[in-house]
C-alpha positions as CSV (number, residue, x, y, z in Angstrom):
1,M,0.0,0.0,0.0
2,S,2.7,2.4,0.9
3,S,4.8,1.8,-2.2
4,S,1.6,2.4,-4.4
5,R,1.0,5.8,-3.0
6,P,4.3,7.3,-4.1
7,E,3.9,5.7,-7.6
8,A,0.4,7.2,-7.8
9,G,1.7,10.6,-6.7
10,R,4.4,10.4,-9.2
11,T,2.1,9.5,-12.0
12,R,-0.3,12.5,-11.1
13,S,2.7,14.9,-11.1
14,I,3.9,13.7,-14.5
15,L,0.4,14.0,-16.0
16,A,-0.2,17.4,-14.4
17,G,3.2,18.8,-15.5
18,A,2.7,17.6,-19.0
19,A,-0.9,19.1,-19.2
20,I,0.3,22.5,-17.8
21,M,3.3,22.6,-20.1
22,L,1.2,21.6,-23.1
23,G,-1.5,24.1,-22.3
24,L,0.8,27.1,-21.9
25,S,3.0,26.2,-24.9
26,M,0.0,25.7,-27.3
27,G,-2.0,28.5,-25.8
28,M,0.7,31.0,-26.7
29,R,1.4,29.5,-30.1
30,Q,-2.3,29.4,-31.2
31,S,-2.9,33.0,-30.1
32,L,-0.1,34.5,-32.1
33,G,-2.5,35.6,-34.8
34,L,-3.7,38.3,-32.3
35,F,-0.5,40.1,-32.9
36,L,-0.7,40.2,-36.7
37,L,-2.5,43.6,-37.1
38,P,-0.8,45.6,-34.4
39,M,2.7,44.4,-35.0
40,T,2.5,44.8,-38.8
41,R,1.1,48.3,-38.3
42,D,3.8,49.4,-35.8
43,L,6.8,47.6,-37.4
44,G,6.1,48.5,-41.0
45,V,5.9,44.9,-42.3
46,T,3.2,43.3,-44.4
47,A,0.8,40.5,-43.5
48,A,2.8,38.2,-45.8
49,D,5.9,39.1,-43.9
50,F,4.4,38.3,-40.5
51,T,2.9,35.1,-41.7
52,L,6.3,34.1,-43.3
53,A,7.7,34.3,-39.8
54,V,4.9,32.2,-38.4
55,A,5.4,29.7,-41.2
56,I,9.1,29.5,-40.6
57,Q,8.3,28.9,-36.9
58,N,6.1,26.0,-37.9
59,A,8.8,24.6,-40.2
60,A,11.5,24.9,-37.5
61,W,9.1,23.1,-35.2
62,G,8.6,20.3,-37.6
63,L,12.2,19.9,-38.5
64,A,13.3,20.0,-34.8
65,Q,10.7,17.6,-33.6
66,P,12.2,14.3,-34.7
67,V,15.6,15.5,-33.5
68,V,14.2,16.6,-30.1
69,G,12.4,13.3,-29.9
70,G,15.5,11.3,-30.5
71,I,17.3,13.4,-27.8
72,A,14.6,12.8,-25.3
73,D,14.5,9.1,-26.1
74,R,18.2,8.8,-25.7
75,F,19.0,11.3,-22.9
76,G,15.7,12.0,-21.1
77,Y,12.6,14.0,-21.3
78,R,13.4,16.4,-18.6
79,P,16.4,18.2,-19.9
80,S,14.7,18.5,-23.3
81,M,11.5,20.0,-21.9
82,V,13.0,22.3,-19.3
83,G,15.5,23.6,-21.9
84,G,12.6,24.2,-24.4
85,A,10.6,26.2,-21.8
86,L,13.7,28.5,-21.2
87,L,14.2,28.8,-25.0
88,Y,10.5,29.8,-25.3
89,A,11.1,32.7,-22.9
90,A,14.2,33.8,-24.6
91,A,12.6,33.8,-28.1
92,T,9.6,35.7,-26.8
93,V,12.0,38.4,-25.5
94,I,13.5,38.7,-29.0
95,M,10.1,39.0,-30.5
96,L,9.3,41.7,-27.9
97,T,12.4,43.8,-28.7
98,T,12.5,43.4,-32.5
99,S,12.2,46.3,-34.9
100,G,11.5,44.4,-38.1
101,L,11.2,41.3,-40.1
102,D,14.6,39.8,-39.2
103,G,13.9,39.7,-35.5
104,L,10.5,38.1,-36.2
105,I,12.1,35.3,-38.2
106,V,14.8,34.7,-35.6
107,A,12.1,34.5,-32.9
108,G,10.1,32.2,-35.1
109,V,12.9,29.8,-35.5
110,L,13.6,29.7,-31.8
111,I,9.9,29.4,-30.7
112,G,9.6,26.6,-33.2
113,V,12.4,24.6,-31.6
114,A,10.9,25.4,-28.2
115,L,7.6,24.0,-29.3
116,A,9.4,20.8,-30.3
117,C,10.5,20.6,-26.7
118,T,7.3,21.5,-25.0
119,A,4.2,20.9,-27.1
120,S,2.0,17.9,-28.1
121,S,4.5,15.3,-29.3
122,I,6.8,15.3,-26.4
123,A,4.1,16.0,-23.8
124,M,2.1,13.1,-25.0
125,A,5.0,10.7,-25.2
126,S,6.0,11.6,-21.7
127,A,2.4,11.1,-20.4
128,A,2.1,7.8,-22.3
129,R,4.9,6.2,-20.2
130,A,3.0,7.0,-17.0
131,V,-0.1,5.0,-17.8
132,P,-1.0,1.4,-18.6
133,E,-1.9,0.5,-22.1
134,A,-5.5,-0.3,-21.3
135,R,-6.2,3.3,-20.1
136,R,-3.6,5.1,-22.4
137,S,-6.1,6.6,-24.9
138,A,-8.5,7.9,-22.3
139,I,-5.8,9.3,-20.1
140,L,-4.1,11.0,-23.1
141,G,-7.4,12.5,-23.9
142,I,-7.7,14.0,-20.4
143,V,-4.1,15.4,-20.6
144,S,-4.9,16.9,-24.0
145,A,-8.3,18.3,-22.7
146,V,-6.6,19.9,-19.6
147,G,-3.9,21.3,-21.9
148,S,-6.6,23.0,-23.9
149,L,-7.3,25.3,-21.0
150,G,-4.3,27.2,-22.3
151,T,-6.0,28.5,-25.3
152,L,-9.2,29.2,-23.4
153,L,-7.3,31.4,-20.9
154,V,-4.3,32.8,-22.9
155,A,-6.2,34.3,-26.0
156,P,-8.6,36.6,-24.2
157,L,-6.1,37.7,-21.6
158,A,-3.5,38.5,-24.3
159,Q,-6.1,40.4,-26.4
160,Q,-7.1,42.5,-23.3
161,L,-3.4,43.5,-22.8
162,I,-2.9,44.2,-26.6
163,G,-6.1,46.3,-26.8
164,G,-5.4,48.3,-23.5
165,L,-1.6,48.5,-23.3
166,G,-0.3,47.5,-26.7
167,W,1.2,44.4,-28.3
168,R,4.4,44.6,-26.2
169,A,2.4,44.2,-23.0
170,G,1.0,41.0,-24.5
171,L,4.4,39.6,-25.2
172,I,5.6,40.4,-21.7
173,F,2.7,38.3,-20.6
174,Y,4.0,35.5,-22.9
175,V,7.4,35.7,-21.2
176,V,5.9,35.2,-17.7
177,L,3.9,32.2,-19.1
178,A,7.1,30.7,-20.5
179,A,8.7,31.0,-17.2
180,V,5.8,29.1,-15.5
181,M,6.4,26.3,-18.0
182,V,9.8,25.6,-16.5
183,P,8.5,23.9,-13.2
184,A,5.8,22.2,-15.2
185,A,8.4,20.7,-17.6
186,W,10.4,19.5,-14.6
187,L,7.4,17.6,-13.2
188,A,6.6,16.1,-16.6
189,G,10.2,14.9,-16.9
190,G,9.6,12.5,-14.0
191,S,8.7,9.9,-16.7
192,D,12.4,9.4,-17.3
193,R,12.4,7.2,-14.2
194,L,9.6,5.0,-15.4
195,P,10.1,1.7,-17.4
196,E,9.7,2.0,-21.1
197,G,6.8,-0.1,-22.6
198,G,7.2,-1.9,-25.9
199,G,10.0,-1.9,-28.4
200,E,12.9,-2.4,-25.9
201,S,14.6,-5.3,-27.9
202,A,14.6,-3.3,-31.1
203,T,17.1,-0.5,-32.0
204,I,16.1,2.9,-33.1
205,R,17.3,2.2,-36.6
206,Q,15.2,-0.9,-36.8
207,V,12.1,0.9,-35.5
208,L,12.6,3.8,-38.0
209,G,13.0,1.2,-40.8
210,T,9.8,-0.5,-39.9
211,A,7.9,2.8,-39.6
212,M,8.9,3.8,-43.1
213,R,7.3,0.6,-44.4
214,N,4.2,0.7,-42.2
215,R,1.1,1.8,-44.3
216,P,-0.9,3.0,-41.2
217,F,1.9,5.1,-40.0
218,L,2.6,6.6,-43.3
219,V,-1.0,7.4,-44.1
220,M,-1.6,8.9,-40.6
221,S,1.5,11.1,-41.1
222,G,0.2,12.2,-44.6
223,A,-3.2,13.1,-43.3
224,Y,-1.5,14.9,-40.4
225,F,-0.2,17.4,-43.1
226,V,-3.7,18.5,-43.8
227,C,-4.5,18.8,-40.1
228,G,-1.6,21.2,-39.7
229,L,-2.6,23.2,-42.8
230,N,-6.2,23.8,-41.7
231,L,-5.6,24.5,-38.0
232,V,-2.7,26.9,-38.5
233,F,-4.5,28.7,-41.3
234,L,-7.4,29.4,-38.8
235,T,-5.3,30.4,-35.8
236,T,-3.1,32.8,-37.9
237,H,-5.7,34.3,-40.2
238,L,-9.1,34.2,-38.5
239,P,-8.6,37.4,-36.4
240,T,-7.6,39.2,-39.6
241,Y,-10.5,37.8,-41.6
242,L,-13.0,39.0,-38.9
243,S,-11.4,42.5,-39.0
244,I,-11.7,42.7,-42.8
245,C,-15.4,41.8,-42.4
246,G,-15.8,44.7,-40.0
247,L,-16.2,42.8,-36.8
248,D,-14.8,43.7,-33.4
249,P,-11.1,42.5,-33.1
250,M,-11.9,41.1,-29.7
251,L,-14.2,38.5,-31.4
252,G,-11.1,36.9,-32.9
253,A,-9.7,36.4,-29.4
254,S,-13.1,35.2,-28.2
255,A,-13.3,32.7,-31.0
256,L,-9.9,31.3,-30.1
257,A,-10.9,31.1,-26.5
258,V,-14.1,29.2,-27.5
259,I,-12.1,26.9,-29.6
260,G,-9.9,26.2,-26.5
261,G,-12.9,25.7,-24.2
262,F,-14.8,23.2,-26.5
263,N,-11.5,21.5,-27.3
264,I,-11.5,20.4,-23.7
265,A,-14.6,18.3,-24.4
266,G,-13.4,17.3,-27.8
267,S,-10.0,16.0,-26.7
268,Y,-11.5,14.0,-23.9
269,L,-14.2,12.7,-26.2
270,F,-11.9,11.4,-28.9
271,G,-9.5,10.1,-26.2
272,W,-12.4,8.1,-24.8
273,L,-13.6,6.9,-28.2
274,G,-10.0,5.9,-29.2
275,G,-10.0,3.3,-26.4
276,R,-13.2,1.7,-27.9
277,Y,-13.0,2.2,-31.7
278,P,-10.3,2.1,-34.4
279,K,-8.2,5.2,-34.0
280,H,-7.6,5.5,-37.9
281,A,-11.3,5.5,-38.6
282,L,-11.9,8.2,-35.9
283,L,-9.1,10.3,-37.3
284,G,-10.7,10.2,-40.8
285,I,-14.2,11.1,-39.5
286,L,-12.6,14.0,-37.7
287,Y,-11.0,15.4,-40.8
288,I,-14.2,15.0,-42.8
289,L,-16.2,16.8,-40.2
290,R,-13.7,19.7,-40.0
291,S,-14.2,20.2,-43.8
292,A,-18.0,20.3,-43.3
293,V,-17.8,22.9,-40.6
294,L,-15.3,25.1,-42.6
295,T,-17.7,25.0,-45.6
296,A,-20.8,26.0,-43.4
297,Y,-19.0,28.9,-41.9
298,F,-17.2,30.5,-44.9
299,I,-20.0,30.3,-47.4
300,V,-22.0,33.0,-45.6
301,P,-20.9,36.4,-44.3
302,P,-19.6,36.0,-40.7
303,T,-21.5,37.4,-37.7
304,P,-20.6,37.3,-34.0
305,A,-23.1,34.5,-33.4
306,T,-22.1,32.3,-36.5
307,T,-18.4,32.9,-35.6
308,L,-18.9,31.6,-32.1
309,V,-20.9,28.6,-33.2
310,F,-18.1,27.9,-35.8
311,A,-15.5,28.2,-33.1
312,A,-17.4,25.8,-30.8
313,S,-17.8,23.3,-33.6
314,M,-14.1,23.4,-34.5
315,G,-13.1,23.3,-30.9
316,L,-14.8,19.9,-30.6
317,L,-12.7,18.7,-33.5
318,W,-9.5,20.6,-32.7
319,L,-6.9,18.6,-30.8
320,G,-8.8,15.3,-30.6
321,V,-6.1,14.2,-33.2
322,I,-3.5,14.3,-30.4
323,P,-4.7,11.4,-28.3
324,L,-5.7,9.4,-31.4
325,T,-2.3,9.9,-33.2
326,S,-0.3,9.3,-30.0
327,G,-2.3,6.2,-29.2
328,L,-1.9,4.9,-32.7
329,V,1.8,5.2,-32.7
330,A,2.0,3.5,-29.3
331,E,-0.2,0.6,-30.6
332,L,2.0,0.2,-33.6
333,F,5.5,0.5,-32.0
334,G,5.2,0.7,-28.2
335,T,6.5,3.7,-26.2
336,R,10.3,3.1,-26.2
337,Y,10.9,5.4,-29.2
338,M,7.5,7.1,-29.2
339,A,8.9,10.6,-29.1
340,T,11.1,10.0,-32.1
341,L,8.2,8.4,-34.1
342,L,5.7,11.1,-33.1
343,G,8.4,13.6,-34.1
344,L,8.6,12.1,-37.6
345,S,4.9,12.3,-38.2
346,F,4.7,15.7,-36.7
347,M,7.4,17.0,-39.1
348,V,4.9,16.2,-41.9
349,H,2.1,18.0,-39.9
350,Q,4.3,21.1,-39.7
351,A,5.0,21.1,-43.5
352,G,1.1,21.6,-43.7
353,S,1.3,24.2,-41.0
354,F,3.9,26.1,-43.0
355,L,1.6,26.1,-46.0
356,G,-1.4,27.2,-44.0
357,A,0.2,30.1,-42.4
358,W,2.4,31.4,-45.3
359,G,0.1,30.3,-48.1
360,G,-3.0,31.9,-46.5
361,G,-0.9,35.2,-46.3
362,V,0.2,35.1,-49.8
363,L,-3.3,34.4,-51.1
364,Y,-4.8,37.2,-49.1
365,T,-2.0,39.7,-50.2
366,A,-2.5,38.7,-53.9
367,L,-6.2,38.4,-54.0
368,G,-7.5,40.6,-51.1
369,S,-9.6,37.6,-50.0
370,Y,-9.4,34.3,-48.1
371,D,-11.9,32.5,-50.4
372,R,-9.3,30.4,-52.3
373,A,-7.4,29.5,-49.1
374,W,-10.4,28.0,-47.2
375,Q,-11.7,26.3,-50.4
376,F,-8.4,24.5,-50.8
377,G,-8.5,23.5,-47.1
378,V,-11.9,22.0,-47.4
379,V,-11.0,19.9,-50.5
380,V,-7.7,18.5,-49.1
381,G,-9.4,17.8,-45.7
382,L,-12.0,15.6,-47.4
383,I,-9.5,13.7,-49.3
384,A,-7.3,13.2,-46.2
385,G,-10.3,11.9,-44.2
386,L,-11.3,9.4,-46.8
387,V,-7.8,8.1,-47.4
388,Q,-7.3,7.8,-43.6
389,I,-10.4,5.6,-43.3
390,A,-9.7,3.5,-46.3
391,A,-6.0,2.9,-45.4
392,G,-6.9,0.8,-42.3
393,G,-5.1,0.6,-38.9
394,P,-2.7,-1.7,-37.1
395,S,-3.5,-5.4,-37.7
396,R,-3.4,-6.0,-34.0
397,T,-2.6,-4.3,-30.7
398,P,0.9,-5.1,-29.5
399,D,1.4,-7.0,-26.3
400,V,3.2,-4.9,-23.6
401,G,6.9,-5.3,-24.1
402,A,6.6,-6.7,-27.6
403,P,9.5,-5.7,-29.9
404,A,8.5,-3.1,-32.4
405,L,9.7,-5.2,-35.4
406,A,7.0,-7.8,-34.7
407,I,4.3,-5.2,-35.4
408,G,2.7,-4.1,-38.6
């Protein structure tokens, strides 16, 4: 009895640390679109320039993610996550003090690397080690749901500071939040002391070779590209789109907050469903539903009511992909090299994020409208969902401790 209590306490601290770190990291990242109009106005850069910096951030995040995952699998999660939180704070200071595009790009690269150390892939991999396989999908859904509180809280608070005191006050707030991530990352790093589940007898080279031949993993990663494209397009460009339509800029922050709030329910729901139904099919359904919601919103002129309904609907479908993709990777290969494998798939996701952020800015600058951008997002979302369902999932769920090469 006495030995189980410390173990339970350590598990709770790991999960709490991972959720807080994830919430703050993603909350700041998903609210960056609030700074587009005030920073471009004050710094004399264009919307395409600002979104290029955001796109480079996403590219840096994607390129760094498998490297950071490999470092975490080899040397431990704690140093990777704590270092990432400190880097997040330093990068935000650079963004705060910049006077032009060069500073925005440098800050974007550093924030991208920091996100690789603190956001969804590494947070989920750390949390996955702390729970048994039978409860993993549901628990990952809970961690993702609690992490969603970040967007719910960060977006409206940042907009209040931007509107009242200016965009630099909003970035000072971000520096404080990055500092709070440091102790959360330390707690989440307690997973380093836990045994590794699955894949222990295989080397990282063998696991990577298997992953590159595994159809469910490759299709999941390809569909993840579309996920990144659509979500980052919205977080980057929705506030600007609403301003163009003559709506209150605070509505953009409110919409992001509603997305974060409803994502709490959506993340828990898809995590729970992932423990009962095939994860690949749930992912496909989720992508198709996103396209339907995007179509319904953009075909009519936006109003405050339709925008908040849209935000609530998208929130239910927002980060439900995290417990599903994380759980699917654990089913396929175990948790020994989970951070590395999630990093590989997330690199593809971030290629889509780059296109969503920068491509949306380029189309808006060239055409003065977001119509072609959202239409493209709808079409590729439908294709991704159908292919994800048709491709199938793992042939079986691996036994705990089974070597990765025996799977798929």
